[in-house]
N, C-alpha and C positions, 0 to 999 in steps of 0.2 A: 504494500499499500503505501502511495506516496505520502512525503511530508504534508501536503496540504491537506488531502484527504483524512489523512490521519487525524490530523487537527479538528476537521470538519465532524468526523466521525466521534471524538471522545465529547464535542461539545454536545452532540446530541443526546449521547448516553445521559451526558451531566442533567444535561434539562428534563430529558425523559425521569431521571433521578428524584430531581425535585419536585415534578408534578405527584409523582405518585408516593412522595413522603407523607407520615401522616403530621399532622400540626406540631407544632412545637408547644408541649405540654406546660401550663401558664399556673401558676400558685396564689389564690384569691382568697386572701382572708374574707371568713363569713361575717356578715355583720352581730357587731357588738348586742345590740337586741335578739338576735338570734341567740346566740351561743350563751348568751344570760337565759333565755326561756330554757334551752336545752340543761342546763346546769341543774337550773330552779325544780322543773318537774322530775330531773332524773333524780335528787334529792330528796325532795319532798313528799312527807306523810299525808298531807292532806292534796285530797285529789277534787277536780270541780264538780259544782254540783250536776252538771248536766252527763250524763254518758255518753259513751263512744256512740253510740247508733243517733242520739240525736244530736251530739258538736256535728255531725259528721251531715247534718241533712243544711245547715249553715256556713262549712268548710266548704262544700262544692261547689255555694254561689261564691263564696267569697276564690278561693281557683281559679273562676272565670271571671273575676269585677276587678281584683286587685292590680294595683293599688288603687283605692276609690276612697268615698268618704264611708266611714263609719261609725255609727253612732252606738251607744251602748247605752242604756238605764241598766248601771249596777255596775258597782266594782268590787270584783271579789276576787277569787284562787285561779281561775280560768280569762283575768283581764290579760295578763301579760301573753297568754295562749294568743287571743284574739288579735293585739296589736302586731306579734308575730306574723300570724295567719295575712295579715293582707300591711304585709313589710313595704313599705316606700310610699305608702295613704297617709292616711290622718284617722284614728282612732281615737275617739271620744267617751269619755265613759263620765256621766250625772249619778253621783250620790248622795243619798241622805243624810249620810254619819258622817259628821265633820271628822271625827275621832279617827275611824276608820280612812280615812285619806290622809289625814294624816302620818299613821301608820304605813300604809302603799308605797307613800307619797318618799320616805324615807329607807322604803329596801329598793321602789321602782323610781327612779326619779325622773326617767324618759316618761310614765304612764301621764298621759294629759287628762285629768277628771278636774271636775267643778261638782260643789256645793247644790242642792236643791233642798227646799224647803215643801214639801207638801200639806195642805191645808184637809186634806181629804180623812176620812174614817174606812175599814172596811164596812162599821156600821151603820155607814150612809148610800153603801152601794145602792142599795133598790131604789131610793132616792134621786141618785145621782144619775139611774139608765133612764127612770122616768124625763128628766131635765133631758139628757143626751137625744131623745126621740121627740123633741119640742122643733118646730121649723129653723128653728135657728142652727140648733148647735148641725144641721144637714147640710150648713151654708158653705164651701168653699173658702176660703180665707188663710190670713195670716192667722194663727194662734193668738200673736200678738193683740190683732183688731179683730177678732170674735166677737160674738157677743154670748156665743156660750157658755156657762160657767163650767163646764168639764174642761177646757184649755187650760195648760200649763202658760200663765203669763209671765214667767218670773226668772226663765232660763237666760242663761248670757244671751248679748242683742248675738254674737254668731251662729248662735244655735241654729235661728230662725232664718238666716240668711244665709246659710250654707245649704246645697242640695246633698242630701244622703241615699247614696245608693241600699245602703244595707240599715236597717235598725232592729236592734234587739230588743226586748224590753224582757228583763228578767228580775226587776226590781221595781218601783220598793216595797220594803216587807207589805207579805199581803195574807199570815196564816193566822191571825188574831185579831179581836173585835177591835181594836183600838189602836191596831197598826195603820198607816196611811191607804195600803192597798194600790193595788197598777188602775184604778178606771180612770185619773187623769193622765196618765204616762199610756196607753193605752190610743186613748180618743186622739191625744197629741202626736203621736209618732201616725195613724191613720192621715190628720189633718197635716204635717208635714207633708208624706207622700203625695196626696194629691192634690198640694198647694206650688211642687217642683214648677220651670220652669216646661219641660220635657222631659220624658221619658219615663221609667218607671222607678218604685223605689219596692226591696225585698223586707217585709219584715218580719221579725220572728217573734212572737210569744212564747215566752215559757210557763212551765204550770196548768199547762189547760187542763191538768187534771182538777184542778181546784172550780169552783163556782164561777168566782169573777173573774177572774182570766179565760174561762167558757166563753159565758155569755158576751163579757165584754168584747172579746175579739172578734166576735161570731158579728154582734153587730154596727160595731164601727170600722172595723177591718175587712167586714164581708165575707160573710159566708162562700160568696160568687168569685170572689180575689183568692181565695185561700188556693193552694198549691199543692200541698203536702203537710201530709200529720203524722210523726214519728213519735212513740211514746209520749212524752210530757210538753213536748216542742209541736206549733203548728207555724207555717209558714204562707204569707199571705205575696204575692206581686201587684200592689199597685200600681194602675196607671198615675202620668199626671194627667187633672183636669185642668189645668191652665191650655194644654197645648192642643187641644179639641176643638174643632169647629163646632162640632155638636153639644151641646149641652150634657153631659153627665149625669147620669142619676149618683145622688151619695151610695148607693149599692147597687150594682147589677143585681141581675137575675140570680136565684140558686144553681148551681149546675145540680 
């Protein structure tokens, strides 16, 4: 083989080897929030209150939607998990117990949480259901400006002005008569979902084996919007009521 031909031949071999070579390995650190979550759940004896199958319902939506805006009523042992599953997005927790917020913030300062005061009581649920069925509570509006007494109007301003892709209602306390109950949280979650500019919001309600969570979720998140139920978790997919040219009823026909 002539020298010039040999050089050309070697160049072709070298070029072919480069094309077929495996990409160079890179070393990338996992985010600090994820490593913190792995260590926490690997060493903690306290597990989230939701079961694996219940968590899977919202986790599969997060897998599709994240990074996204995720609002959670309640700050608990699963909060670090939700934030990690929504890595790169914004996850906000609304909590009734100010002292508990302090404890969690000391341990996990990266979590974004706000204190919320509830004026309702579980013992008032029946009366609040009657209020919720009044015409003024079926009008879609910013929760701050609605005339419906079921809406939470004292949340941080940013909560009302953010379009939430997912909302989880797993608080406030609702297992005894003097507890605030989740009546207002469920109604407000539904109003936030309907009042977004466009698109849809996935709303999850936990503990639907209890009467209030069951009845209020079906009444104000609507049977016709229910997508799935697994154990004690119920999933609703609520479309914007502002983006449609036709007026949508507060609740669609039941499935």
